[in-house]
MIFIKE-815534 format. One line per 8 residues: number of its first residue (from 1); their letters; for each residue x, y, z of N, C-alpha, C. Coordinates in pm, whole numbers. Example, Ala and Ser with C-alpha at 12.3 -4.5 7.8 and 13.67 -1.06 7.14 Angstrom:
1> as> 1319,-569,780,1230,-450,780,1320,-330,780 | 1285,-225,708,1367,-106,714,1290,3,787
//
This chain:
1> mavlhvsf> 11306,7297,10910,11309,7443,10925,11446,7485,10979 | 11516,7567,10906,11646,7616,10949,11627,7743,11033 | 11688,7745,11152,11688,7864,11237,11832,7908,11252 | 11862,8028,11205,11998,8078,11201,12014,8194,11298 | 12124,8193,11372,12158,8304,11461,12280,8374,11403 | 12263,8501,11368,12361,8574,11289,12411,8695,11367 | 12536,8729,11347,12590,8856,11395,12646,8930,11274 | 12617,9059,11263,12676,9136,11153,12695,9281,11195
9> maetlgrt> 12786,9346,11127,12817,9485,11157,12714,9576,11092 | 12641,9650,11174,12538,9742,11124,12595,9884,11124 | 12610,9939,11006,12664,10074,10994,12574,10177,11060 | 12442,10157,11049,12348,10256,11103,12346,10258,11256 | 12392,10150,11318,12395,10143,11464,12537,10151,11519 | 12635,10140,11432,12774,10156,11474,12827,10042,11558 | 12774,9922,11538,12820,9809,11618,12772,9678,11554 | 12825,9569,11606,12779,9437,11564,12648,9405,11636
17> vpltvilp> 12551,9355,11562,12419,9329,11618,12377,9185,11592 | 12291,9128,11679,12242,8992,11659,12115,8989,11575 | 12092,8875,11513,11979,8858,11423,11941,8711,11422 | 11811,8682,11431,11762,8544,11418,11680,8535,11291 | 11706,8430,11213,11641,8414,11083,11582,8274,11072 | 11457,8266,11030,11392,8139,11001,11388,8123,10849 | 11443,8012,10801,11444,7984,10658,11390,7844,10632 | 11283,7831,10553,11226,7699,10525,11298,7631,10409
25> tdkvyfgd> 11431,7620,10422,11512,7569,10311,11552,7423,10327 | 11511,7358,10436,11560,7221,10462,11452,7115,10446 | 11350,7142,10368,11244,7043,10348,11291,6930,10257 | 11248,6811,10290,11276,6693,10209,11145,6646,10148 | 11144,6620,10019,11022,6580,9950,11033,6434,9907 | 10922,6361,9919,10920,6220,9881,10818,6197,9770 | 10852,6105,9681,10757,6064,9579,10720,6177,9485 | 10592,6181,9450,10543,6277,9352,10469,6395,9416
33> vprreegk> 10494,6419,9545,10425,6530,9611,10471,6662,9549 | 10385,6765,9550,10423,6894,9492,10546,6952,9561 | 10637,7003,9483,10760,7060,9536,10765,7210,9508 | 10837,7278,9592,10856,7421,9570,10946,7442,9449 | 10915,7544,9373,10994,7575,9253,11140,7600,9290 | 11229,7531,9223,11373,7542,9251,11421,7685,9228 | 11491,7740,9328,11549,7873,9315,11454,7988,9335 | 11328,7959,9362,11231,8067,9383,11260,8139,9514
41> pyktlyll> 11274,8271,9513,11305,8343,9638,11186,8342,9733 | 11216,8357,9861,11113,8348,9964,11050,8483,9995 | 10920,8480,10013,10853,8595,10073,10905,8609,10216 | 10911,8733,10265,10983,8759,10389,10903,8848,10483 | 10904,8810,10611,10844,8891,10717,10954,8936,10812 | 10972,9067,10826,11062,9124,10926,10980,9146,11052 | 11016,9076,11160,10931,9067,11278,11002,9127,11399 | 10941,9230,11458,11003,9312,11562,10950,9277,11701
49> hgiigsei> 11040,9266,11797,11002,9233,11935,10955,9356,12010 | 10901,9334,12130,10853,9441,12214,10960,9493,12309 | 10924,9591,12389,11017,9651,12484,11064,9546,12584 | 11186,9561,12628,11261,9469,12716,11272,9328,12657 | 11248,9317,12527,11258,9188,12461,11388,9173,12384 | 11392,9069,12298,11512,9044,12219,11474,8974,12089 | 11573,8947,12008,11552,8888,11876,11506,8742,11881 | 11506,8680,11998,11459,8541,12008,11321,8529,12071
57> dwlygtri> 11262,8640,12109,11131,8637,12177,11025,8561,12099 | 11015,8590,11969,10908,8530,11889,10922,8378,11882 | 11045,8328,11884,11066,8183,11878,11008,8113,12000 | 11021,8175,12116,10979,8112,12241,10837,8149,12282 | 10788,8266,12237,10655,8310,12277,10545,8266,12184 | 10579,8233,12059,10479,8194,11961,10525,8070,11884 | 10440,8023,11795,10474,7910,11708,10515,7959,11569 | 10588,8071,11566,10627,8131,11439,10709,8035,11354
65> qryaeerd> 10791,7951,11416,10873,7859,11337,10784,7764,11256 | 10682,7710,11320,10592,7618,11250,10508,7692,11147 | 10456,7810,11185,10374,7886,11092,10452,7921,10966 | 10578,7962,10983,10661,8001,10869,10693,7881,10781 | 10722,7769,10845,10753,7647,10770,10635,7604,10684 | 10516,7608,10741,10397,7566,10668,10371,7654,10547 | 10409,7780,10557,10376,7877,10453,10493,7913,10363 | 10606,7844,10378,10726,7875,10301,10762,8023,10312
73> lavvmpag> 10760,8072,10435,10786,8213,10463,10918,8227,10537 | 11005,8314,10489,11125,8350,10563,11090,8456,10667 | 11148,8446,10786,11120,8542,10892,11253,8594,10947 | 11265,8725,10952,11386,8791,11001,11352,8866,11129 | 11422,8833,11237,11392,8890,11369,11515,8962,11424 | 11520,9094,11412,11634,9172,11460,11620,9209,11608 | 11729,9259,11664,11728,9313,11800,11710,9464,11791 | 11609,9515,11860,11584,9659,11859,11609,9726,11992
81> engfyvdq> 11666,9649,12088,11683,9699,12224,11552,9762,12272 | 11559,9876,12338,11439,9945,12383,11418,10075,12305 | 11465,10078,12180,11473,10204,12106,11354,10244,12025 | 11244,10168,12030,11122,10199,11956,11142,10206,11804 | 11254,10157,11756,11279,10143,11613,11270,10275,11537 | 11311,10384,11603,11315,10515,11537,11457,10568,11539 | 11488,10658,11446,11623,10714,11437,11653,10803,11557 | 11772,10783,11615,11817,10860,11731,11959,10910,11705
89> pwncamyg> 11974,11013,11622,12109,11061,11589,12187,11106,11711 | 12119,11154,11816,12185,11197,11940,12248,11078,12013 | 12201,10956,11984,12259,10834,12041,12346,10760,11941 | 12366,10819,11822,12437,10752,11713,12374,10616,11683 | 12242,10611,11688,12168,10487,11666,12049,10516,11575 | 12063,10479,11449,11958,10507,11350,11872,10382,11333 | 11791,10354,11435,11711,10230,11436,11614,10224,11318 | 11553,10335,11283,11458,10333,11173,11524,10299,11042
97> efigrelv> 11636,10364,11013,11709,10335,10889,11763,10193,10891 | 11802,10145,11008,11848,10007,11021,11739,9909,10978 | 11619,9929,11030,11508,9838,10998,11462,9855,10854 | 11444,9978,10811,11383,10005,10681,11476,9992,10562 | 11607,10003,10585,11699,9998,10471,11809,9894,10491 | 11895,9915,10593,12016,9832,10603,11985,9685,10628 | 11890,9657,10716,11856,9519,10746,11802,9447,10623 | 11716,9516,10548,11660,9456,10427,11771,9431,10325
105> eftrksfp> 11861,9528,10308,11970,9510,10212,12060,9395,10252 | 12096,9387,10380,12186,9281,10425,12125,9143,10408 | 12000,9128,10450,11938,8995,10443,11911,8954,10299 | 11879,9048,10212,11859,9013,10072,11989,8970,10005 | 12102,9027,10049,12232,8985,9996,12273,8849,10051 | 12226,8818,10173,12276,8700,10243,12191,8576,10226 | 12062,8593,10196,11968,8480,10192,11883,8487,10065 | 11820,8376,10027,11740,8373,9903,11602,8436,9922
113> lshdredt> 11599,8568,9940,11476,8641,9967,11430,8717,9844 | 11300,8729,9829,11245,8809,9720,11278,8956,9742 | 11306,9026,9633,11333,9170,9638,11208,9251,9606 | 11096,9186,9585,10974,9254,9544,10898,9310,9665 | 10845,9430,9649,10767,9493,9755,10650,9406,9798 | 10580,9345,9701,10461,9267,9735,10494,9137,9809 | 10623,9103,9818,10666,8983,9890,10738,9016,10021 | 10741,9144,10059,10819,9189,10173,10727,9255,10275
121> yigglsmg> 10729,9201,10398,10634,9244,10500,10708,9280,10629 | 10645,9363,10711,10702,9398,10841,10593,9387,10947 | 10630,9331,11063,10533,9315,11171,10600,9325,11306 | 10518,9333,11409,10574,9340,11544,10464,9347,11648 | 10505,9335,11774,10411,9345,11885,10453,9457,11979 | 10356,9526,12036,10378,9632,12134,10474,9736,12079 | 10592,9753,12138,10691,9846,12081,10721,9808,11937 | 10727,9677,11910,10751,9631,11773,10633,9657,11682
129> gfgamrng> 10511,9658,11737,10394,9694,11657,10399,9840,11616 | 10445,9924,11708,10471,10065,11676,10577,10075,11568 | 10689,10003,11589,10800,10007,11493,10761,9957,11356 | 10677,9853,11352,10632,9800,11223,10546,9903,11151 | 10456,9968,11223,10369,10068,11160,10451,10188,11113 | 10537,10238,11200,10615,10357,11164,10707,10328,11046 | 10782,10219,11051,10879,10193,10946,10816,10134,10821 | 10705,10061,10839,10632,10016,10722,10577,10131,10641
137> lkyhetfg> 10534,10238,10711,10485,10358,10643,10600,10443,10590 | 10701,10463,10672,10817,10544,10631,10882,10484,10507 | 10896,10352,10505,10959,10283,10392,10854,10206,10313 | 10749,10279,10275,10636,10216,10207,10671,10165,10068 | 10782,10210,10013,10824,10158,9884,10893,10023,9897 | 10931,9986,10019,10997,9858,10045,10898,9753,10093 | 10806,9791,10181,10718,9694,10246,10578,9697,10184 | 10530,9579,10148,10398,9568,10088,10287,9546,10189
145> aiislsga> 10323,9509,10314,10221,9486,10417,10280,9510,10555 | 10193,9554,10646,10229,9582,10785,10139,9500,10876 | 10200,9438,10978,10124,9368,11082,10159,9434,11216 | 10061,9491,11282,10083,9557,11411,9993,9494,11515 | 10054,9422,11610,9980,9356,11717,10000,9434,11847 | 9890,9480,11905,9894,9554,12033,9995,9668,12027 | 9990,9746,11920,10089,9851,11899,10096,9950,12014 | 10217,9978,12060,10238,10074,12170,10252,10213,12110
153> yitdesll> 10140,10272,12073,10140,10403,12007,10146,10514,12112 | 10267,10531,12167,10283,10626,12278,10311,10767,12229 | 10323,10785,12097,10351,10919,12045,10220,10996,12026 | 10154,11018,12139,10037,11105,12143,10057,11200,12261 | 9954,11264,12306,9970,11361,12416,10025,11297,12543 | 10010,11166,12558,10064,11099,12676,10216,11104,12680 | 10279,11127,12564,10425,11139,12561,10472,11259,12642 | 10385,11359,12655,10423,11482,12726,10391,11476,12875
161> eiveqprf> 10324,11371,12917,10288,11358,13059,10412,11330,13143 | 10417,11390,13260,10527,11368,13354,10482,11269,13461 | 10551,11157,13470,10521,11056,13571,10620,11073,13685 | 10571,11107,13804,10660,11140,13915,10737,11018,13965 | 10675,10903,13964,10744,10781,14008,10729,10674,13901 | 10807,10684,13794,10795,10586,13684,10829,10445,13731 | 10747,10350,13686,10769,10210,13723,10819,10127,13605 | 10823,10191,13487,10859,10121,13365,10944,10215,13281
169> pseseeyk> 11041,10165,13204,11131,10254,13129,11059,10359,13046 | 10953,10320,12976,10888,10414,12884,10815,10526,12956 | 10800,10518,13088,10733,10624,13163,10827,10737,13204 | 10956,10713,13201,11050,10813,13252,11081,10920,13146 | 11105,11041,13193,11139,11151,13103,11268,11122,13027 | 11366,11066,13098,11495,11038,13036,11479,10940,12920 | 11397,10840,12940,11376,10741,12834,11307,10804,12713 | 11204,10882,12737,11131,10945,12627,11224,11033,12544
177> hscfgpdl> 11308,11111,12610,11400,11196,12537,11506,11114,12465 | 11549,11004,12526,11647,10917,12462,11595,10861,12331 | 11466,10824,12329,11406,10767,12208,11366,10873,12108 | 11300,10980,12155,11232,11072,12064,11292,11211,12057 | 11400,11235,12131,11473,11360,12117,11445,11463,12223 | 11517,11573,12218,11504,11677,12323,11372,11751,12321 | 11308,11758,12204,11183,11833,12191,11069,11735,12161 | 10999,11693,12264,10894,11592,12247,10774,11647,12171
185> kaalksdv> 10746,11775,12187,10636,11835,12111,10666,11831,11962 | 10790,11858,11925,10829,11851,11784,10822,11707,11734 | 10857,11612,11820,10854,11470,11780,10713,11427,11743 | 10613,11480,11813,10474,11443,11785,10432,11484,11644 | 10495,11587,11589,10460,11636,11456,10552,11582,11347 | 10647,11498,11387,10748,11449,11293,10714,11308,11245 | 10800,11253,11159,10771,11120,11104,10807,11007,11200 | 10852,11035,11322,10865,10928,11421,10729,10892,11479
193> npmaliet> 10630,10976,11455,10494,10954,11503,10411,10892,11390 | 10367,10767,11404,10288,10705,11297,10163,10784,11260 | 10101,10852,11356,9981,10928,11325,10014,11047,11234 | 10125,11116,11263,10167,11226,11177,10207,11174,11040 | 10269,11058,11037,10313,10998,10911,10194,10959,10825 | 10089,10904,10886,9967,10872,10813,9909,10996,10748 | 9902,11105,10824,9848,11231,10772,9931,11279,10653 | 10062,11277,10667,10151,11327,10562,10140,11244,10435
201> lakkgvkf> 10146,11111,10450,10143,11024,10333,10007,11027,10264 | 9901,11040,10343,9767,11047,10284,9753,11172,10198 | 9808,11284,10245,9802,11408,10168,9882,11397,10038 | 9989,11318,10043,10072,11301,9923,10010,11200,9826 | 9913,11124,9872,9849,11025,9787,9935,10905,9756 | 10025,10866,9847,10112,10752,9822,10032,10622,9833 | 10087,10517,9777,10026,10386,9789,10064,10326,9924 | 9967,10313,10014,9994,10258,10146,10016,10107,10138
209> pdiymacg> 10102,10054,10224,10107,9908,10237,9972,9856,10287 | 9944,9730,10262,9829,9667,10326,9855,9664,10477 | 9752,9685,10557,9769,9699,10702,9677,9602,10775 | 9737,9526,10867,9662,9439,10959,9695,9482,11101 | 9591,9506,11180,9609,9542,11321,9524,9449,11407 | 9572,9422,11529,9494,9346,11626,9532,9391,11766 | 9434,9390,11855,9460,9427,11994,9358,9358,12083 | 9403,9314,12200,9316,9246,12295,9217,9341,12360
217> eqdgllkk> 9098,9291,12387,8994,9375,12447,9025,9411,12591 | 9116,9337,12655,9157,9369,12792,9296,9435,12795 | 9345,9476,12681,9477,9538,12670,9466,9686,12700 | 9557,9737,12782,9558,9880,12813,9587,9968,12694 | 9637,9909,12586,9667,9985,12465,9553,9984,12363 | 9439,9927,12400,9328,9916,12306,9283,10053,12256 | 9272,10150,12345,9226,10284,12305,9320,10347,12204 | 9450,10331,12223,9547,10388,12129,9536,10320,11993
225> nngiaall> 9515,10187,11991,9499,10116,11865,9370,10155,11795 | 9264,10175,11874,9139,10224,11816,9160,10359,11748 | 9246,10442,11809,9273,10574,11752,9344,10566,11618 | 9439,10474,11605,9508,10455,11478,9409,10407,11372 | 9324,10312,11409,9224,10260,11315,9130,10372,11269 | 9089,10456,11362,8998,10566,11327,9065,10664,11232 | 9193,10690,11254,9266,10782,11166,9278,10723,11025 | 9307,10595,11015,9313,10530,10884,9177,10540,10814
233> sshnidyc> 9072,10517,10889,8937,10526,10831,8907,10667,10781 | 8950,10766,10857,8921,10905,10820,8985,10944,10687 | 9091,10873,10650,9159,10901,10523,9125,10796,10417 | 9024,10712,10447,8980,10609,10352,9093,10515,10311 | 9178,10482,10408,9288,10389,10385,9242,10249,10423 | 9258,10154,10334,9215,10018,10360,9301,9954,10469 | 9237,9881,10559,9308,9809,10663,9215,9703,10719 | 9274,9609,10790,9199,9507,10864,9234,9522,11011
241> yetgpgah> 9133,9538,11096,9155,9556,11239,9067,9458,11314 | 9131,9374,11396,9058,9275,11473,9086,9292,11622 | 8982,9276,11702,8997,9272,11847,8933,9143,11897 | 8974,9103,12015,8919,8981,12072,8963,8967,12216 | 8912,8867,12285,8949,8847,12425,9100,8832,12440 | 9155,8902,12538,9298,8892,12562,9357,9021,12611 | 9470,9009,12679,9541,9126,12731,9673,9140,12655 | 9769,9206,12718,9901,9227,12657,9985,9103,12687
249> ewdfwday> 9965,8997,12609,10019,8866,12647,10044,8780,12525 | 10131,8679,12543,10173,8595,12432,10062,8508,12376 | 9969,8465,12458,9859,8383,12405,9783,8460,12298 | 9758,8587,12323,9689,8669,12224,9776,8688,12100 | 9905,8719,12119,9992,8745,12005,10012,8621,11919 | 10022,8504,11982,10037,8382,11903,9913,8358,11817 | 9796,8373,11877,9671,8349,11803,9654,8447,11688 | 9684,8575,11713,9661,8675,11609,9777,8687,11512
257> lkraldwl> 9893,8638,11549,9999,8624,11450,9956,8523,11344 | 9899,8414,11386,9851,8313,11290,9742,8373,11200 | 9651,8450,11258,9546,8514,11180,9607,8614,11080 | 9710,8684,11124,9775,8780,11036,9844,8709,10920 | 9907,8597,10947,9974,8521,10840,9871,8463,10743 | 9755,8425,10795,9647,8379,10706,9597,8494,10618 | 9604,8616,10671,9561,8736,10597,9660,8773,10487 | 9790,8748,10509,9891,8781,10410,9872,8697,10283
265> plegkavg> 9915,8748,10169,9903,8671,10044,10014,8568,10030 | 10010,8466,10117,10112,8362,10114,10062,8242,10034 | 10146,8144,10019,10116,8033,9929,10039,7919,9994 | 10008,7931,10122,9938,7821,10189,10035,7716,10236 | 9983,7613,10296,10068,7509,10352,10141,7433,10240 | 10271,7420,10257,10354,7353,10158,10387,7212,10205 | 10378,7117,10116,10405,6978,10150,10555,6957,10160 | 10596,6878,10258,10737,6847,10273,10767,6799,10412
273> vssgnvgi> 10887,6755,10436,10928,6703,10566,11049,6780,10614 | 11046,6820,10740,11162,6883,10801,11164,6842,10947 | 11254,6899,11025,11270,6858,11164,11139,6869,11239 | 11103,6765,11311,10982,6764,11391,10858,6723,11314 | 10871,6700,11185,10755,6663,11102,10790,6538,11024 | 10726,6428,11057,10757,6301,10989,10646,6260,10895 | 10546,6347,10876,10440,6316,10781,10477,6358,10641 | 10402,6312,10542,10425,6355,10406,10294,6400,10345
//
């Protein structure tokens, strides 16, 4: 399994940004075992980290490297800082366009990735679960499936609440305005809000990506995730939503990431040998 650490100039963010990429291109095959078709492009998962995280979080918090290798899946993990993966023109940082357009274009030019919608997926946890849902819907012509784990769907009435002594970045007024703009009430009705986006796209009759959601039963964000699921149901949009024991923690995300990958239309375990695997 090849793990690449990349830096490239992102026009939408106005700076050089880091990127971690998993590519199952280093398998060695012995004898007459089935081999992957030569030159076949890889299905790809764009995987977003949570708040206060980074582009290497998934490597250390989950077994994504092994899961991807087994399934011949390329995984692209960008850095989203604490920006909730939405466009912020007032900060000269177009995170949404970066994720939904520029990142996909750059990685498709740079690596052997499929250009087909049905082979292109987006996922994330917490803030990244929000970002995956928002950008998977916003760029529904690019992404064929969305994976949202413990999505931090803070673009509801709680966005307008004033916390007198914030203990976390997302609780402060300054942070909310930095991410969602000077008019938070307007933001709730705009396409930075996944709930508003679901309403808009449903009215237009667009083809929604396939959607997988999961949240722990002890997670403080369970109610917000239930709300997203209920909204999808109200518009008769197909989705898979699973809950189970667990809080806002890596043990839950690792387990349900595996379940989400089993849900995706991947090719199953591929035979071959790479680093750390001496079986055939």
